[in-house]
C-alpha positions, 0 to 999 in steps of 0.5 A, a space after each residue: 625742525 629742531 634737532 633734525 640734522 638735515 646735512 646728514 639726512 640729505 646724503 643718506 636719502 640720496 644713497 637710499 634712492 640710488 639703491 632703489 633705482 638699482 633694484 628697479 633696473 634689476 626688476 626689468 631683467 627679472 621680468 625678461 627672465 625665462 626662469 623666474 625662480 632661478 633669477 629671483 632667488 639666485 640671480 641666474 648664477 651669474 656673479 663674477 669674482 668681485 660681486 661674489 666677494 662683496 656680497 659674501 662679505 656684505 652678507 656676513 657683516 651686519 649690525 653686529 659688526 658695525 654697531 653691536 660689535 664696536 659697541 662692545 669694543 667700546 666697553 671691552 677695549 682692544 681685546 675685543 678687537 683682537 677677538 673680532 679678527 677671528 672672523 677674517 677667514 670666513 669668506 675663504 672658509 665658506 668658499 673653500 669648504 662649500 664653494 665648488 662642490 656645492 655649486 656643481 651639485 646645485 647646478 646639477 639638480 637645479 637647486 636655488 636654496 639650501 633646502 633644495 640640496 637637502 631635498 635631493 641629498 636626504 630624500 626626506 620631507 621632514 629634513 626640508 620642513 625642519 630646515 625651513 622652520 629653523 631658518 624662518 625662526 632664527 632669521 626673524 631674530 637675526 633680521 630684527 637685530 639688523 632693523 634695530 641697528 639700522 634704526 639706531 643709526 638713523 636716530 643717533 645721526 639724523 635726530 629723527 626718532 627711533 620709530 621714524 628711522 626704523 620705518 624709513 630703513 625697513 621700508 627701503 630694504 623691503 622695497 628694493 629686495 622685493 622689487 629686485 630679487 637676488 640680483 638686486 641684493 648682490 649688486 647692491 651688496 657690491 656697492 655697499 661693500 665699497 661704501 663700507 670700506 670708505 666709511 670705515 676709513 673715514 671714521 677711523 682716520 677722524 678718531 685717530 686725528 681727534 685723539 692726537 695720534 694713535 700713541 695718545 689715544 692708546 695712552 688715554 685708554 690706559 689712563 681710563 683703565 689699563 685692562 682696555 689695552 690688554 688681550 683679556 679685557 676688563 675683569 678678564 672677560 675675554 677668557 680662553 674658553 670664550 675665545 674658543 667659542 668665538 672660533 666656532 661661532 663666528 668662524 668655523 661655524 659660519 659654513 653652516 649659515 644658509 644665507 652665506 652658503 647660498 652664495 656658493 650657488 650663485 657664482 659664474 665659474 671657478 675663476 670667479 670663486 678663486 678671485 672672491 676668496 682673495 678679495 673677500 678675505 682682504 675686505 673682511 679683514 679691513 672692515 672688521 679691524 677698522 670698525 672694531 678699532 673705531 669702537 675701542 679707540 672711540 672711548 678715548 675721544 668720547 668717554 662715558 657713553 652708556 648704551 654701546 649701540 649708540 657709539 658709532 653715530 655719536 662718534 661719527 658726529 663728533 669727529 666728522 663734518 656733518 655732510 661727511 658723517 652723512 656719507 659715513 652713515 651709509 657705510 654701517 647702513 650698507 652692512 646692515 642692509 646687505 645682511 637683511 636683504 640676503 636673509 629676507 630673500 632666502 626666507 621668501 625662497 623657503 616659503 615659496 620654493 621649499 614648502 609651496 612649490 616642492 610639497 604643496 603645489 609641484 605642478 605650479 611651475 609647469 604652467 604659465 598661470 602657475 608661474 605667474 602665481 609663484 611670482 606674485 607669492 614670491 613678491 608677497 612673501 618677501 614683503 610679508 616677512 619684512 613687515 613681520 620683522 619690522 613690527 618685532 623691532 619696535 621694542 628694541 633691547 639694549 645691545 643687539 650683538 647678543 641677539 645676532 649671536 643667538 641667531 647665528 648659533 641657532 642656524 649653525 645648530 640646524 644647518 652645519 652638519 647636514 651641509 658639511 656631512 651631506 657633501 663629504 660623507 657618503 654614509 650621511 642619510 636623512 634620519 641622521 640629518 633630522 636627528 642632528 637638526 632636532 637635537 642640535 636646535 633643542 639643545 641650543 635653545 635649552 642651554 641658551 635659555 637656562 645658562 650663561 655659558 658651559 664651562 666658560 664657553 658659549 653653548 654652541 660648543 656642546 650643541 654642535 658636539 651633540 648634533 654631530 654625535 646624533 648625526 653619526 650614530 643615527 646615520 650608522 644605525 639606519 639605512 645607507 643612502 640609495 645608490 642614485 643619491 651617491 651617484 648624483 652627489 659623487 658622480 659614481 
């Protein structure tokens, strides 16, 4: 098999098999659970601090972090590394803003999805439906980017074709998520977090060593283009408005990402949450710095690569022995897989719990036959959504980072204000939340499709302002929430 790198394929295959075995173990626990939906979609709220930190970090880091981001850093230099570090506070911020109150409320009302919380807080089917449609639409875009990233890693490092790599990667993720549910996702995320750290360390050490030390690598970058070692990047690409956009899009706005928010429902106790804040922030800082440095410094070692998304597999094969490169490949694969599985399980929960159980057949969970049907639907929905995304990934664009950023922005436009204001503003109501969702998503899609930026900023900035104004004005204009809702969320 000419061109096939067997020494790389073997450790990757063993890693993927190990992930699936872990899912089978989780399935045994799933089959013994008294509450299928709580176990399958939220892991029976049993995550400790380390697992919570790793699953939060692994869920947030994605193909954009391991493939697209380093690819842009390869082109833009150290300025993009500095920009990427804006993401460091996200684990601390998500758990700090949502963590304790979100978990308390979720336990009180038996919520297993973000839309469950919306249903109790806003008492509006329209809000739940709008949230469900937005989540599914933007998750398809986000998961497509992850599948493309995983396939390009396989293609670049194993010699397999893009379509073959895509099929192997997608089938593995779909299988272990479908079989094991949330617990398998969380445990594999914890393992993948460790693999990410090891892989990042190995590649960064290899690049610096091959380049003759950090001083020589930086000097080579300066010789290629002096702007590569400046904060603003080539042609002043990284401007102040652009930096402001990133603070909102990949840091503050991350609180509004439903697949990270749902992690705040699944931890065991307050001690676990506090430990996760510290561990998660440290791990995220290390991984973000390491991977983006690999991309930026890699230009000094392997110059002239045209497609940024291929930079990581090319660098790995250049600076690491084949078997070590295969082990490293598991690092980026871990980051990509851990984002897809989280989005996939939540998308399945949206179809089964938020729509079917809540509105189509509420009585289904009151009988053994109905619960069995819900179990089958959950497994089928997970597999079906994964298959749809797989088919969408067969025609990839050049740089996946922009697909991921678009999906991030769309989810924030829909969920940020209903989540935050719903938890902390008593006057927030269903009409305000619906107005924010509709105007936010409409504004974001319209602006994103008609203009590159808004006054030098990503269009998420005006989008969130429009959504906030709509939420506040409509809430103040319409009827305040019932006292029963306030009592439920504030225990008054």
